[in-house]
A tleap script that builds the chain and sets N, CA, C and O, in Angstrom:
source leaprc.protein.ff14SB
mol = sequence {
  NMET PRO PHE LYS ARG GLY ASP THR CYS TYR
  ILE MET GLU ASP ASN PRO HIE PRO THR GLN
  VAL LYS VAL VAL SER LYS GLN GLY THR THR
  TYR ILE VAL GLN LEU ILE GLY SER CYS GLY
  ALA MET LYS LEU PRO GLU GLU ARG LEU PHE
  ALA THR SER GLU GLU ALA GLU ALA SER ARG
  LYS ALA PRO LYS ALA SER VAL SER VAL GLN
  LEU SER ASP SER ASN GLY ARG SER ASN VAL
  ILE GLU ILE GLN ASP MET PHE LYS CLYS
}
set mol.1.N position { -46.226 78.983 5.706 }
set mol.1.CA position { -46.564 80.371 5.963 }
set mol.1.C position { -48.079 80.492 6.021 }
set mol.1.O position { -48.757 80.142 5.055 }
set mol.2.N position { -48.619 80.971 7.109 }
set mol.2.CA position { -50.074 81.101 7.203 }
set mol.2.C position { -50.592 82.268 6.351 }
set mol.2.O position { -50.012 83.354 6.333 }
set mol.3.N position { -51.675 82.015 5.665 }
set mol.3.CA position { -52.337 83.038 4.866 }
set mol.3.C position { -53.684 83.324 5.504 }
set mol.3.O position { -54.194 82.509 6.274 }
set mol.4.N position { -54.260 84.468 5.193 }
set mol.4.CA position { -55.595 84.777 5.699 }
set mol.4.C position { -56.525 85.090 4.532 }
set mol.4.O position { -56.083 85.279 3.398 }
set mol.5.N position { -57.807 85.141 4.829 }
set mol.5.CA position { -58.811 85.395 3.800 }
set mol.5.C position { -58.484 86.671 3.032 }
set mol.5.O position { -58.196 87.710 3.626 }
set mol.6.N position { -58.533 86.579 1.696 }
set mol.6.CA position { -58.263 87.721 0.835 }
set mol.6.C position { -56.824 87.809 0.368 }
set mol.6.O position { -56.527 88.566 -0.557 }
set mol.7.N position { -55.909 87.047 0.988 }
set mol.7.CA position { -54.508 87.058 0.560 }
set mol.7.C position { -54.373 86.455 -0.839 }
set mol.7.O position { -55.132 85.565 -1.223 }
set mol.8.N position { -53.406 86.951 -1.581 }
set mol.8.CA position { -53.067 86.394 -2.882 }
set mol.8.C position { -51.810 85.555 -2.706 }
set mol.8.O position { -50.853 85.986 -2.063 }
set mol.9.N position { -51.814 84.366 -3.274 }
set mol.9.CA position { -50.648 83.494 -3.208 }
set mol.9.C position { -50.545 82.722 -4.517 }
set mol.9.O position { -51.314 82.964 -5.448 }
set mol.10.N position { -49.605 81.803 -4.587 }
set mol.10.CA position { -49.342 81.067 -5.826 }
set mol.10.C position { -49.348 79.566 -5.574 }
set mol.10.O position { -48.993 79.099 -4.492 }
set mol.11.N position { -49.754 78.830 -6.585 }
set mol.11.CA position { -49.721 77.371 -6.533 }
set mol.11.C position { -49.075 76.857 -7.811 }
set mol.11.O position { -49.019 77.562 -8.818 }
set mol.12.N position { -48.590 75.630 -7.759 }
set mol.12.CA position { -48.068 74.978 -8.964 }
set mol.12.C position { -49.106 73.949 -9.391 }
set mol.12.O position { -49.469 73.061 -8.620 }
set mol.13.N position { -49.573 74.075 -10.610 }
set mol.13.CA position { -50.509 73.102 -11.157 }
set mol.13.C position { -49.756 72.223 -12.142 }
set mol.13.O position { -48.546 72.042 -12.012 }
set mol.14.N position { -50.456 71.681 -13.116 }
set mol.14.CA position { -49.830 70.816 -14.113 }
set mol.14.C position { -48.989 71.592 -15.119 }
set mol.14.O position { -48.111 71.018 -15.764 }
set mol.15.N position { -49.247 72.881 -15.259 }
set mol.15.CA position { -48.472 73.670 -16.210 }
set mol.15.C position { -47.148 74.096 -15.576 }
set mol.15.O position { -47.005 74.015 -14.356 }
set mol.16.N position { -46.180 74.547 -16.372 }
set mol.16.CA position { -44.853 74.857 -15.842 }
set mol.16.C position { -44.752 76.184 -15.082 }
set mol.16.O position { -43.724 76.452 -14.459 }
set mol.17.N position { -45.778 77.004 -15.119 }
set mol.17.CA position { -45.725 78.316 -14.483 }
set mol.17.C position { -46.633 78.371 -13.259 }
set mol.17.O position { -47.675 77.716 -13.240 }
set mol.18.N position { -46.259 79.138 -12.240 }
set mol.18.CA position { -47.109 79.283 -11.052 }
set mol.18.C position { -48.435 79.951 -11.407 }
set mol.18.O position { -48.501 80.790 -12.306 }
set mol.19.N position { -49.479 79.570 -10.697 }
set mol.19.CA position { -50.806 80.127 -10.906 }
set mol.19.C position { -51.184 80.962 -9.695 }
set mol.19.O position { -51.045 80.517 -8.556 }
set mol.20.N position { -51.663 82.173 -9.943 }
set mol.20.CA position { -52.037 83.064 -8.853 }
set mol.20.C position { -53.449 82.722 -8.374 }
set mol.20.O position { -54.361 82.552 -9.183 }
set mol.21.N position { -53.621 82.623 -7.048 }
set mol.21.CA position { -54.910 82.312 -6.455 }
set mol.21.C position { -55.187 83.262 -5.296 }
set mol.21.O position { -54.289 83.934 -4.789 }
set mol.22.N position { -56.457 83.296 -4.890 }
set mol.22.CA position { -56.871 84.132 -3.770 }
set mol.22.C position { -57.433 83.225 -2.681 }
set mol.22.O position { -58.221 82.324 -2.971 }
set mol.23.N position { -57.037 83.454 -1.436 }
set mol.23.CA position { -57.512 82.651 -0.316 }
set mol.23.C position { -58.949 83.055 -0.003 }
set mol.23.O position { -59.232 84.224 0.258 }
set mol.24.N position { -59.856 82.074 -0.032 }
set mol.24.CA position { -61.265 82.308 0.267 }
set mol.24.C position { -61.530 82.010 1.741 }
set mol.24.O position { -62.226 82.766 2.418 }
set mol.25.N position { -60.969 80.899 2.233 }
set mol.25.CA position { -61.124 80.561 3.650 }
set mol.25.C position { -60.045 79.573 4.065 }
set mol.25.O position { -59.325 79.017 3.236 }
set mol.26.N position { -59.956 79.372 5.391 }
set mol.26.CA position { -58.979 78.452 5.948 }
set mol.26.C position { -59.684 77.548 6.941 }
set mol.26.O position { -60.512 78.000 7.732 }
set mol.27.N position { -59.345 76.254 6.893 }
set mol.27.CA position { -59.896 75.277 7.831 }
set mol.27.C position { -58.725 74.468 8.361 }
set mol.27.O position { -58.308 73.499 7.727 }
set mol.28.N position { -58.190 74.849 9.511 }
set mol.28.CA position { -57.000 74.188 10.052 }
set mol.28.C position { -55.801 74.532 9.189 }
set mol.28.O position { -55.459 75.705 9.037 }
set mol.29.N position { -55.158 73.515 8.621 }
set mol.29.CA position { -54.021 73.755 7.720 }
set mol.29.C position { -54.423 73.578 6.255 }
set mol.29.O position { -53.573 73.482 5.370 }
set mol.30.N position { -55.730 73.537 6.020 }
set mol.30.CA position { -56.255 73.404 4.660 }
set mol.30.C position { -56.893 74.720 4.247 }
set mol.30.O position { -57.610 75.348 5.026 }
set mol.31.N position { -56.624 75.129 3.017 }
set mol.31.CA position { -57.149 76.383 2.493 }
set mol.31.C position { -58.087 76.124 1.332 }
set mol.31.O position { -57.919 75.172 0.569 }
set mol.32.N position { -59.073 76.989 1.218 }
set mol.32.CA position { -59.915 76.994 0.024 }
set mol.32.C position { -59.476 78.218 -0.760 }
set mol.32.O position { -59.546 79.345 -0.269 }
set mol.33.N position { -59.021 77.981 -1.994 }
set mol.33.CA position { -58.509 79.065 -2.833 }
set mol.33.C position { -59.280 79.114 -4.143 }
set mol.33.O position { -59.828 78.113 -4.605 }
set mol.34.N position { -59.307 80.305 -4.726 }
set mol.34.CA position { -59.988 80.508 -6.010 }
set mol.34.C position { -58.985 81.051 -7.007 }
set mol.34.O position { -58.215 81.960 -6.700 }
set mol.35.N position { -59.001 80.484 -8.206 }
set mol.35.CA position { -58.154 81.004 -9.279 }
set mol.35.C position { -58.601 82.427 -9.595 }
set mol.35.O position { -59.799 82.694 -9.691 }
set mol.36.N position { -57.660 83.329 -9.755 }
set mol.36.CA position { -57.980 84.716 -10.064 }
set mol.36.C position { -58.692 84.756 -11.419 }
set mol.36.O position { -58.199 84.203 -12.403 }
set mol.37.N position { -59.855 85.417 -11.463 }
set mol.37.CA position { -60.607 85.547 -12.706 }
set mol.37.C position { -61.380 84.310 -13.094 }
set mol.37.O position { -61.706 84.128 -14.267 }
set mol.38.N position { -61.684 83.448 -12.127 }
set mol.38.CA position { -62.366 82.201 -12.432 }
set mol.38.C position { -63.390 81.893 -11.352 }
set mol.38.O position { -63.251 82.332 -10.210 }
set mol.39.N position { -64.406 81.147 -11.711 }
set mol.39.CA position { -65.371 80.665 -10.728 }
set mol.39.C position { -64.879 79.325 -10.190 }
set mol.39.O position { -64.008 78.692 -10.787 }
set mol.40.N position { -65.427 78.905 -9.090 }
set mol.40.CA position { -65.027 77.627 -8.517 }
set mol.40.C position { -63.860 77.807 -7.572 }
set mol.40.O position { -63.203 78.848 -7.557 }
set mol.41.N position { -63.611 76.776 -6.782 }
set mol.41.CA position { -62.539 76.850 -5.791 }
set mol.41.C position { -61.868 75.492 -5.652 }
set mol.41.O position { -62.391 74.471 -6.098 }
set mol.42.N position { -60.689 75.502 -5.020 }
set mol.42.CA position { -59.940 74.272 -4.761 }
set mol.42.C position { -59.590 74.225 -3.285 }
set mol.42.O position { -59.367 75.255 -2.649 }
set mol.43.N position { -59.546 73.029 -2.760 }
set mol.43.CA position { -59.148 72.822 -1.377 }
set mol.43.C position { -57.732 72.259 -1.388 }
set mol.43.O position { -57.498 71.181 -1.934 }
set mol.44.N position { -56.779 72.987 -0.785 }
set mol.44.CA position { -55.377 72.601 -0.836 }
set mol.44.C position { -54.736 72.674 0.547 }
set mol.44.O position { -55.105 73.525 1.356 }
set mol.45.N position { -53.781 71.788 0.822 }
set mol.45.CA position { -53.040 71.887 2.077 }
set mol.45.C position { -52.094 73.091 2.044 }
set mol.45.O position { -51.702 73.553 0.972 }
set mol.46.N position { -51.739 73.585 3.215 }
set mol.46.CA position { -50.899 74.779 3.324 }
set mol.46.C position { -49.570 74.650 2.584 }
set mol.46.O position { -49.068 75.637 2.046 }
set mol.47.N position { -48.990 73.441 2.549 }
set mol.47.CA position { -47.684 73.280 1.901 }
set mol.47.C position { -47.726 73.457 0.385 }
set mol.47.O position { -46.676 73.533 -0.253 }
set mol.48.N position { -48.917 73.522 -0.198 }
set mol.48.CA position { -49.031 73.728 -1.649 }
set mol.48.C position { -49.202 75.200 -2.024 }
set mol.48.O position { -49.290 75.528 -3.207 }
set mol.49.N position { -49.250 76.091 -1.025 }
set mol.49.CA position { -49.411 77.526 -1.268 }
set mol.49.C position { -48.084 78.240 -1.032 }
set mol.49.O position { -47.349 77.912 -0.100 }
set mol.50.N position { -47.783 79.227 -1.891 }
set mol.50.CA position { -46.519 79.948 -1.808 }
set mol.50.C position { -46.776 81.442 -1.884 }
set mol.50.O position { -47.677 81.890 -2.593 }
set mol.51.N position { -45.974 82.218 -1.144 }
set mol.51.CA position { -46.149 83.668 -1.083 }
set mol.51.C position { -45.759 84.357 -2.388 }
set mol.51.O position { -46.356 85.369 -2.754 }
set mol.52.N position { -44.769 83.821 -3.090 }
set mol.52.CA position { -44.311 84.430 -4.344 }
set mol.52.C position { -44.252 83.387 -5.453 }
set mol.52.O position { -44.221 82.183 -5.199 }
set mol.53.N position { -44.237 83.874 -6.668 }
set mol.53.CA position { -44.144 82.950 -7.801 }
set mol.53.C position { -42.769 82.272 -7.825 }
set mol.53.O position { -42.643 81.137 -8.286 }
set mol.54.N position { -41.744 82.967 -7.328 }
set mol.54.CA position { -40.394 82.385 -7.284 }
set mol.54.C position { -40.345 81.191 -6.326 }
set mol.54.O position { -39.734 80.167 -6.631 }
set mol.55.N position { -40.997 81.334 -5.159 }
set mol.55.CA position { -41.054 80.218 -4.204 }
set mol.55.C position { -41.776 79.027 -4.816 }
set mol.55.O position { -41.365 77.880 -4.634 }
set mol.56.N position { -42.853 79.304 -5.541 }
set mol.56.CA position { -43.620 78.229 -6.177 }
set mol.56.C position { -42.764 77.506 -7.210 }
set mol.56.O position { -42.760 76.276 -7.261 }
set mol.57.N position { -42.041 78.257 -8.029 }
set mol.57.CA position { -41.185 77.637 -9.044 }
set mol.57.C position { -40.062 76.828 -8.408 }
set mol.57.O position { -39.695 75.765 -8.908 }
set mol.58.N position { -39.517 77.332 -7.305 }
set mol.58.CA position { -38.429 76.630 -6.621 }
set mol.58.C position { -38.903 75.309 -6.015 }
set mol.58.O position { -38.099 74.404 -5.790 }
set mol.59.N position { -40.193 75.199 -5.754 }
set mol.59.CA position { -40.732 73.976 -5.156 }
set mol.59.C position { -40.885 72.847 -6.160 }
set mol.59.O position { -41.056 71.687 -5.785 }
set mol.60.N position { -40.824 73.194 -7.441 }
set mol.60.CA position { -40.998 72.185 -8.485 }
set mol.60.C position { -39.929 71.119 -8.346 }
set mol.60.O position { -38.748 71.427 -8.188 }
set mol.61.N position { -40.344 69.884 -8.404 }
set mol.61.CA position { -39.407 68.773 -8.270 }
set mol.61.C position { -38.632 68.587 -9.556 }
set mol.61.O position { -39.153 68.810 -10.649 }
set mol.62.N position { -37.385 68.178 -9.415 }
set mol.62.CA position { -36.552 67.906 -10.588 }
set mol.62.C position { -37.132 66.718 -11.340 }
set mol.62.O position { -37.657 65.796 -10.717 }
set mol.63.N position { -37.049 66.719 -12.664 }
set mol.63.CA position { -37.573 65.580 -13.426 }
set mol.63.C position { -36.812 64.303 -13.087 }
set mol.63.O position { -35.606 64.327 -12.842 }
set mol.64.N position { -37.521 63.216 -13.078 }
set mol.64.CA position { -36.903 61.929 -12.786 }
set mol.64.C position { -36.068 61.474 -13.976 }
set mol.64.O position { -36.437 61.682 -15.132 }
set mol.65.N position { -34.950 60.857 -13.672 }
set mol.65.CA position { -34.096 60.341 -14.740 }
set mol.65.C position { -34.769 59.144 -15.383 }
set mol.65.O position { -35.372 58.314 -14.702 }
set mol.66.N position { -34.663 59.063 -16.680 }
set mol.66.CA position { -35.236 57.915 -17.366 }
set mol.66.C position { -34.140 56.894 -17.634 }
set mol.66.O position { -32.987 57.247 -17.882 }
set mol.67.N position { -34.508 55.663 -17.581 }
set mol.67.CA position { -33.557 54.575 -17.780 }
set mol.67.C position { -33.992 53.790 -19.002 }
set mol.67.O position { -35.162 53.438 -19.150 }
set mol.68.N position { -33.027 53.520 -19.879 }
set mol.68.CA position { -33.344 52.696 -21.040 }
set mol.68.C position { -32.604 51.378 -20.896 }
set mol.68.O position { -31.458 51.336 -20.449 }
set mol.69.N position { -33.266 50.322 -21.276 }
set mol.69.CA position { -32.692 48.989 -21.186 }
set mol.69.C position { -31.927 48.703 -22.462 }
set mol.69.O position { -32.426 48.936 -23.563 }
set mol.70.N position { -30.724 48.202 -22.310 }
set mol.70.CA position { -29.946 47.838 -23.478 }
set mol.70.C position { -29.682 46.341 -23.395 }
set mol.70.O position { -29.104 45.844 -22.429 }
set mol.71.N position { -30.114 45.651 -24.415 }
set mol.71.CA position { -29.948 44.209 -24.468 }
set mol.71.C position { -28.742 43.849 -25.313 }
set mol.71.O position { -28.442 44.534 -26.291 }
set mol.72.N position { -28.053 42.787 -24.947 }
set mol.72.CA position { -26.940 42.331 -25.775 }
set mol.72.C position { -26.900 40.812 -25.765 }
set mol.72.O position { -27.370 40.172 -24.825 }
set mol.73.N position { -26.343 40.254 -26.804 }
set mol.73.CA position { -26.231 38.794 -26.849 }
set mol.73.C position { -24.881 38.378 -26.266 }
set mol.73.O position { -24.106 39.225 -25.823 }
set mol.74.N position { -24.607 37.099 -26.266 }
set mol.74.CA position { -23.376 36.595 -25.663 }
set mol.74.C position { -22.130 37.032 -26.421 }
set mol.74.O position { -21.031 36.968 -25.871 }
set mol.75.N position { -22.270 37.473 -27.666 }
set mol.75.CA position { -21.118 37.938 -28.452 }
set mol.75.C position { -20.862 39.426 -28.249 }
set mol.75.O position { -19.958 39.985 -28.871 }
set mol.76.N position { -21.644 40.074 -27.387 }
set mol.76.CA position { -21.436 41.486 -27.102 }
set mol.76.C position { -22.120 42.435 -28.062 }
set mol.76.O position { -21.926 43.647 -27.972 }
set mol.77.N position { -22.928 41.903 -28.995 }
set mol.77.CA position { -23.641 42.780 -29.920 }
set mol.77.C position { -24.831 43.369 -29.180 }
set mol.77.O position { -25.635 42.633 -28.609 }
set mol.78.N position { -24.946 44.674 -29.186 }
set mol.78.CA position { -26.042 45.303 -28.455 }
set mol.78.C position { -27.311 45.364 -29.294 }
set mol.78.O position { -27.275 45.301 -30.523 }
set mol.79.N position { -28.415 45.487 -28.603 }
set mol.79.CA position { -29.738 45.639 -29.213 }
set mol.79.C position { -30.127 44.472 -30.107 }
set mol.79.O position { -30.832 44.660 -31.099 }
set mol.80.N position { -29.674 43.268 -29.767 }
set mol.80.CA position { -30.007 42.090 -30.549 }
set mol.80.C position { -30.802 41.138 -29.668 }
set mol.80.O position { -30.370 40.771 -28.576 }
set mol.81.N position { -31.939 40.756 -30.147 }
set mol.81.CA position { -32.740 39.764 -29.436 }
set mol.81.C position { -32.970 38.609 -30.397 }
set mol.81.O position { -33.492 38.796 -31.496 }
set mol.82.N position { -32.582 37.432 -29.982 }
set mol.82.CA position { -32.791 36.255 -30.816 }
set mol.82.C position { -34.042 35.544 -30.337 }
set mol.82.O position { -34.189 35.258 -29.149 }
set mol.83.N position { -34.925 35.267 -31.251 }
set mol.83.CA position { -36.154 34.536 -30.913 }
set mol.83.C position { -36.063 33.196 -31.638 }
set mol.83.O position { -35.939 33.127 -32.861 }
set mol.84.N position { -36.130 32.154 -30.847 }
set mol.84.CA position { -36.052 30.817 -31.440 }
set mol.84.C position { -37.454 30.361 -31.816 }
set mol.84.O position { -38.426 30.598 -31.099 }
set mol.85.N position { -37.523 29.707 -32.953 }
set mol.85.CA position { -38.797 29.166 -33.438 }
set mol.85.C position { -39.055 27.849 -32.738 }
set mol.85.O position { -38.410 26.848 -33.048 }
set mol.86.N position { -39.992 27.830 -31.794 }
set mol.86.CA position { -40.243 26.618 -31.025 }
set mol.86.C position { -41.092 25.611 -31.815 }
set mol.86.O position { -41.272 24.477 -31.370 }
set mol.87.N position { -41.611 26.011 -32.973 }
set mol.87.CA position { -42.393 25.102 -33.788 }
set mol.87.C position { -41.533 24.424 -34.868 }
set mol.87.O position { -41.990 23.527 -35.576 }
set mol.88.N position { -40.308 24.870 -34.969 }
set mol.88.CA position { -39.393 24.344 -35.973 }
set mol.88.C position { -38.920 22.961 -35.520 }
set mol.88.O position { -38.579 22.773 -34.353 }
set mol.89.N position { -38.898 21.985 -36.450 }
set mol.89.CA position { -38.498 20.623 -36.111 }
set mol.89.C position { -37.090 20.361 -36.489 }
set mol.89.O position { -36.588 19.257 -36.273 }
savepdb mol mol.pdb
quit
């Protein structure tokens, strides 16, 4: 969705909630936006800007599934690791 100078939109940063920003300028499909109530600006591609906070939240990617390794010995006992003493005679 194209935005113009002065428009208010939302971005997703590292925090879990959308952040409201104001469009300062546009260069092709890249926008320069300023956090509301803050100095400084960020340069972001158009796909990172959203018209509503709901759209921004919906864009959040689902967390990746974590995988845990379970080790077992030949007798089927889980979580057992045998370390042989290679210095033992």
